C-alpha positions, 0 to 999 in steps of 0.5 A: 446518508446525507448530511452538511454539503461541503466535503473535505479530505483528510490524511492518515499516516498509518504504518503497514505491516506484512511480513512473512508468517516467520517473521516477527512482524513490526506493531501499528499504531498513530499519534494523535492529535493530527495536523490540519493541510486543506480541502477539495478545490471545487463544489462538485463534490459536496457529499463525498461518500465513497474514497478509493485510492488508484492502483494505476495512476500515482497519486490519485484518489476517486471519490463520489457524491452520496445520495443526489447526484448521477453516475459519476466518480471523481479522480482528484490528485492527494491535494485534493486537485481536481483532475478527472469527472466519469460518468457511467452512460446508462448507470443509476446512483441511486445511494451511491455510499462506497467505493473500492480499486481492485482487480476483477475478471481480467487479469493484471486490469484494476477495477474500481467498484462502485456500490450503489448500497445504502437503504436509510429507509431500511430503519424508518417508515419508507419504502425499502430497497429488496436489491442493491448493487455494484458498478464495475469499470476499469480504472480510467486513466488519470493526467496528474501534472505538477500544475493542477488544471483549473477545476472549472475547465474539467470536463466529464468523460462518459463510460459508456454501457460496454465498459461496465458492468452491474452486479444485483445483490441482496442483503442476507436476511432481507434488507438492510442499509450499508456504507461501508464497501470494501474489496480484498486485493489477493482474492478479489472478493467483495465485502459489506459492512452492514449500518445497523447493529443487530437485534437486540445486542445490546454490543451493538454489533454490524454484520460483515456480509460476502460475496465471492469474486467468481459468484461476482463475475458469473453474475455481473449484467446477467439481471441475476440477484445474488444473495451474499453471507454474512461470514462475520460480527464486527464492533466498530465502535466505541468511545464515539458519542454516537450510535451509528454504525460503519459509514467506510471500510477498505483492505490495504493494496496488499492485503495486509490491513482491514479498515472500518470505519465510523463517523468519529473512530477508524478501527484497524485490523492486521492479517498474516498470510494465507489468513481470509478476511472473514477469518480476522473479523470472525476470530476478533469481532473488537479491531485490536487498533483504535484511531480517534480521527480528530487532526488537531486539539480543536480541528474534528473529522466527526462526519468523515463518512469515507476511507482508502489507504494510500496505494504504498499503504504507508498512511489513510486518507478520510474524508469529511461531509462537512468542515474544513479538515484536511490532515495526517496522523503521524505513523509510529513504528515498533519494530524488530527489524534490522533496517528500514528502507523509505518509500520515496514520492521521487525516483531517484536518477541510475547515474551513478551519482548524487543530488537533491533531487534524489532523495537519498538523505532522506534514508537512514545510513547503514555501515558494512562493518562485520568483517566475516572474511579474510583482512581489512586493517582499517574503515580505508581499507575496506567499508561502506556507507549505505541507504535504500529507498522503495517505491511502488516499482523498485528497490533503489540502493546507494552503496559508498564504496572505501576501497584504497586500492581496485582491481578486477581481475578474475573473469568469473569468480566475482567475488575475488575482486571488489565488488559489491553483494545484495542478497534479498529473501523476497517473502522473509521466509530465511529457509536455509537454501536458496528456493525462487524468492531468494536473490545474490546481486553482485555489482563488480568494480570496472564490471559492466555486467549484472550477476545474480548468481542463483536465477539470473534475474536480472530483468530490469536491472539497472546500474552506475558506477562512479570513480574517486580517490577513495573507493567508487560507488555505486546506485541501482534499480531492481525491479519488485517484479524483478524479486517476484514482490507483487505489491510493496508497502509499508510494514513490507519485510524483507530478508536483506544483506549488504556484503562488500568484497576485498581485491588488494593486489590482483589474483585472490580475495583478500578481505571481506565484510558484511551489514548483518552477517557475521561469517561468511555463508550468507552465499548458500544460506539464505537463513543468515538474511537480516532483516528489513522494513519498508516504510 
């Protein structure tokens, strides 16, 4: 689709939810209007048509131009500054319309998918395209320095034909037009949403077609034509004055949210673990979440073709073909969680000290107020103030313990000494017995060792302590990979608990307090954990 020649980018913040099927998930909503920010800093991106968030390069987005450009895509940072230009040598760009990042033929590698899928002539007089194509190439490594480069100094990097694949597709039922592509991060399946609505349908429904990962891999670079399968009908238009159909689609990196967008409206479906994309869309033709995409009361991002979720799932970006709108929509959360874990763009330094650059002040403070074992005379005897952060790689904890008498003398019986216990249920299943996703970490005062009492899962775990007259402080980093969490994202829920032990005089423990629990059974029963939510 070709319209105006100035491309700009808009940022939309969304509440992303993907807890376990047994947990009550928070609701997804948006606050409107949004707030204006800025635009791309290069005229090389003159007609942005696709957008995708990098999985391996922090705070990097990819985009490409509509028909009329060569076979290339661009990397920009989340402020819209040009970082890289990547040309697929030997590829063609008849009508590139959308893109995505997702899994591919090599496990653990993220791929860029580029959709040469447009066919405006399919509903007009003219020559139609009997086949369309997907290009697939591994994600590049993108340098994203604090001071972005001069856009005129960014040179093109060439991707040889040995490093990209072409998959030839055919729409079921004959030529038509699509401008919306998405790849399921869970299965690797690819979906295209047809722009033209079904004939004679007063509801203006649009077909969703699928190519499985297995078929994509089998047909790649063979020259054979893969016919897609229609799997759903959707209605991605509501109050728009236009009758134009979908121009963008994406699935959040954790697979929990499905987005389809037309020029002026965004539609979002929530997806539970184990559900397929096609079953979600086929079961709900009209999206349960509707967002009029406008920035400010009079600032519109109409003519906006592209959209993508951020790599952490906390927002989605959208790009216009014309105008000067780069803005965001604040998220609104309605959650059943007992504790919110705040996202950070700056990983804290694990050194046992609080510094402003560590962003601990951005996190909510939670106290351990419940006495669950023994006797605690007052908060000076035992209490703690706790803050928790997360990013795509790790969970971070800051625990400030008040303890008027500290002891370390009980050998392997860590709970008999002054110590902190962190309980985590990675899938929030809340089983009555410990399973592979359940963990109990212990950090003992004046002890350099890390203890994980269930599986010995200490790979990559780091912590540091500092002492003071009133107690001690502990700073902890736990990798998501150690917890078996593959795609942390805003809205994900965990089983979670913090407990602290007190030994004033050596020997047996004197008292114990908890953040959530009301009895001392979490050490053997994960169903007694509270619920934490990434935000």
